[in-house]
C-alpha positions as CSV (number, residue, x, y, z in Angstrom):
1,M,48.3,32.6,113.9
2,S,50.8,29.2,115.5
3,A,53.9,28.7,114.2
4,G,52.5,25.2,113.5
5,V,49.6,26.0,111.9
6,R,52.4,28.7,109.7
7,M,54.8,26.1,109.1
8,S,51.5,23.6,107.7
9,A,50.1,26.3,105.6
10,Q,53.0,27.4,103.5
11,L,54.1,23.4,103.1
12,L,50.9,23.1,101.5
13,E,51.8,26.1,99.2
14,R,54.5,24.3,97.8
15,P,53.9,22.6,94.5
16,E,55.3,19.1,96.2
17,S,53.3,19.6,99.6
18,T,50.2,19.9,96.6
19,A,51.5,16.4,94.9
20,L,51.5,14.9,98.4
21,R,48.3,15.6,99.0
22,R,47.0,14.1,95.8
23,Q,49.1,11.4,96.0
24,T,46.9,11.2,99.4
25,W,43.8,11.2,98.3
26,A,44.9,8.6,95.4
27,V,45.8,6.5,98.2
28,L,42.2,6.6,99.9
29,A,40.3,6.4,96.6
30,M,42.2,2.8,96.5
31,L,41.4,1.6,99.7
32,L,38.1,2.5,99.5
33,V,37.8,0.5,95.8
34,V,39.2,-2.4,97.1
35,A,37.3,-2.6,99.9
36,Y,33.9,-1.8,97.7
37,C,35.0,-4.5,95.6
38,D,36.0,-7.0,98.6
39,Q,32.7,-5.8,100.4
40,M,29.9,-6.2,97.8
41,S,31.1,-9.6,96.2
42,K,31.6,-11.3,99.7
43,A,27.6,-9.8,99.9
44,W,26.8,-11.7,96.5
45,A,28.7,-15.0,97.2
46,W,27.2,-15.1,100.2
47,R,23.4,-14.5,98.2
48,H,24.1,-16.2,95.4
49,A,27.5,-18.5,95.0
50,G,27.6,-22.2,95.3
51,R,30.2,-22.7,97.8
52,A,31.7,-19.7,100.2
53,K,33.2,-20.5,103.2
54,V,33.8,-18.1,106.4
55,N,37.4,-18.7,106.7
56,S,37.8,-17.3,110.8
57,G,41.4,-19.2,111.6
58,G,45.0,-17.6,108.9
59,N,46.0,-19.2,105.7
60,M,48.3,-21.2,104.6
61,L,51.2,-18.2,105.4
62,V,50.3,-18.8,109.1
63,S,51.3,-21.8,111.1
64,P,48.2,-24.2,112.4
65,A,49.5,-22.9,115.8
66,V,48.2,-19.4,114.4
67,S,45.2,-20.1,113.4
68,G,44.1,-21.8,116.5
69,W,44.5,-18.5,118.2
70,L,43.3,-16.4,115.7
71,R,39.7,-18.9,116.5
72,S,40.2,-18.2,118.9
73,P,37.0,-15.9,120.2
74,V,39.5,-13.8,122.9
75,L,43.0,-14.5,121.5
76,G,41.4,-13.7,117.7
77,A,39.8,-10.2,119.0
78,A,43.6,-9.3,120.3
79,F,44.9,-10.6,117.3
80,D,42.5,-7.8,115.2
81,V,43.2,-4.6,117.4
82,L,47.3,-5.8,116.8
83,G,46.5,-5.7,113.2
84,A,44.2,-2.8,112.9
85,M,48.0,-0.9,114.7
86,V,50.0,-2.4,112.2
87,L,47.6,-1.3,109.5
88,A,46.7,2.4,111.1
89,T,50.9,3.1,111.5
90,S,51.4,1.3,108.1
91,L,49.0,3.7,106.1
92,M,50.0,7.2,107.7
93,L,54.2,5.7,107.2
94,L,53.4,5.4,103.5
95,V,51.0,8.6,102.5
96,R,54.1,10.8,105.0
97,R,55.7,11.2,102.1
98,R,56.2,11.4,98.4
99,R,56.3,7.6,96.9
100,H,57.4,6.2,93.2
101,A,53.8,5.2,91.8
102,A,54.2,1.7,91.4
103,V,55.7,1.1,95.1
104,L,52.4,3.1,95.9
105,T,50.5,1.0,94.3
106,A,51.7,-2.6,95.5
107,L,51.7,-0.8,99.4
108,T,48.1,0.5,99.1
109,L,46.8,-3.2,97.4
110,L,48.3,-4.7,100.1
111,I,46.8,-2.2,103.3
112,G,43.7,-2.8,101.3
113,G,43.3,-6.5,101.4
114,W,44.4,-6.4,104.5
115,T,42.1,-3.7,105.9
116,S,39.0,-5.2,103.9
117,N,39.6,-8.6,105.4
118,L,40.0,-7.1,108.9
119,C,36.5,-5.5,108.6
120,D,35.1,-8.7,108.1
121,R,36.1,-10.3,111.5
122,L,35.1,-6.3,113.2
123,G,31.6,-6.5,111.9
124,M,30.8,-6.2,108.5
125,R,29.5,-9.9,108.7
126,Y,26.7,-8.5,109.8
127,F,26.2,-6.7,107.4
128,V,27.2,-9.0,103.8
129,A,27.0,-12.4,105.1
130,P,24.4,-12.1,108.0
131,G,24.2,-15.0,110.1
132,S,28.3,-16.2,109.7
133,R,30.1,-16.6,112.5
134,R,33.1,-14.1,112.9
135,G,36.0,-14.8,110.0
136,V,37.2,-14.2,106.3
137,L,34.7,-14.8,103.0
138,D,35.9,-17.1,100.5
139,F,34.4,-17.8,97.5
140,L,36.9,-17.9,94.6
141,H,38.3,-21.9,94.0
142,F,41.6,-21.8,91.9
143,W,44.6,-23.4,93.6
144,G,43.4,-26.3,95.0
145,R,41.4,-23.0,97.8
146,L,39.2,-20.8,98.1
147,W,40.2,-17.3,98.1
148,N,38.4,-13.7,97.8
149,V,39.0,-10.1,96.1
150,A,40.8,-8.8,98.9
151,D,43.3,-11.8,98.9
152,L,43.4,-11.4,95.3
153,A,45.0,-8.0,96.8
154,I,47.6,-8.6,98.8
155,L,48.7,-11.3,95.9
156,A,48.9,-8.5,93.9
157,G,50.8,-6.0,95.8
158,S,52.7,-9.1,97.1
159,A,54.4,-9.5,93.5
160,L,54.7,-6.1,92.5
161,L,56.4,-4.9,95.0
162,V,59.7,-5.7,94.3
163,P,59.6,-5.2,91.4
164,A,58.1,-1.7,92.1
165,L,61.2,-1.1,94.8
166,V,63.3,-2.3,91.7
167,V,61.6,0.3,89.4
168,A,61.8,3.0,92.2
169,H,65.5,2.0,93.2
170,L,66.6,3.2,89.1
171,D,64.3,5.8,89.0
172,R,66.0,7.9,92.1
173,R,69.8,7.1,90.6
174,R,68.7,8.3,87.0
175,Q,67.2,11.8,88.6
176,P,69.8,14.5,89.6
177,P,71.1,15.5,92.7
178,S,68.7,17.6,94.7
179,D,69.6,20.1,98.3
180,A,66.0,20.6,98.8
181,A,64.3,18.4,101.4
182,P,61.6,16.0,100.2
183,A,58.2,16.7,100.9
184,R,56.5,15.6,103.7
185,N,52.8,15.4,105.2
186,P,52.0,18.1,106.8
187,V,49.9,15.7,109.8
188,R,52.6,15.7,112.8
189,V,53.1,13.1,114.5
190,A,51.0,13.9,117.6
191,Q,48.2,13.6,115.3
192,A,49.4,10.5,113.2
193,R,49.7,8.7,117.2
194,R,45.6,9.8,117.7
195,I,44.7,9.1,114.8
196,V,46.0,5.5,115.2
197,L,45.0,5.2,118.9
198,L,41.7,6.6,117.9
199,T,41.8,3.3,115.4
200,V,43.0,1.1,118.1
201,A,40.3,1.7,120.3
202,V,37.5,1.6,117.7
203,T,38.7,-1.4,116.6
204,A,39.0,-3.0,120.4
205,L,35.5,-2.3,120.7
206,L,34.3,-3.9,117.5
207,A,37.0,-6.6,117.9
208,S,34.8,-7.1,122.3
209,V,31.7,-7.5,120.7
210,G,32.7,-9.6,117.8
211,A,34.8,-12.2,120.9
212,V,30.7,-12.2,122.1
213,T,29.0,-12.5,119.1
214,S,31.3,-15.0,117.4
215,T,29.7,-18.2,116.3
216,G,27.3,-18.6,113.2
217,T,27.1,-20.8,110.1
218,G,31.0,-21.4,108.4
219,G,29.5,-21.4,105.3
220,R,27.3,-21.5,102.4
221,G,26.9,-24.3,99.5
222,I,29.1,-27.5,100.2
223,Y,30.3,-26.2,103.4
224,A,26.8,-25.4,104.1
225,V,28.0,-28.2,107.2
226,E,31.2,-27.1,108.6
227,P,32.0,-26.5,112.3
């Protein structure tokens, strides 16, 4: 047995590593719940809601120029690949060591929301909203614009993040100092790099297909005639 495998086995036997594994599974479960609720609600909205719009650009957080790039078949595909790389790296860093529960929840909601919206652009629209153009399906109307469940997860994660960081900092200050090194996920840097590269490769393939087949209708109901 190699030294790396023995070290990973020893780490897995530690109580901290057991908690870390549970944390990783909790993050994956939360990501799946966010994506499932978002995609199922979009599938329902595309078929039954009175209004639904495919947003091929950005949102109110990006400039009109960036929104134009996102609508472009080629530049939009490049941004999709970059987004997948950022999300995969963020997820690997998130589960690398134990996090405060509040911080973990906020960051997982953010990553889950962005990932589900990215999946729309990468091909989920073929199943969720057949016949639609490349983009993110919005159908919840409030604050003068349309949103989706993934957007709500992003908003919730953003609102929770700063209070969560404050609570985590206060909790750390109340804990007694310890000389023990914090437990880390036994996934090594090389393995994490391979996971990120595989994610980028798959995303690049899907984005290329999406760039070729980016046309379609832009919405349902009152938005059906929009370009």
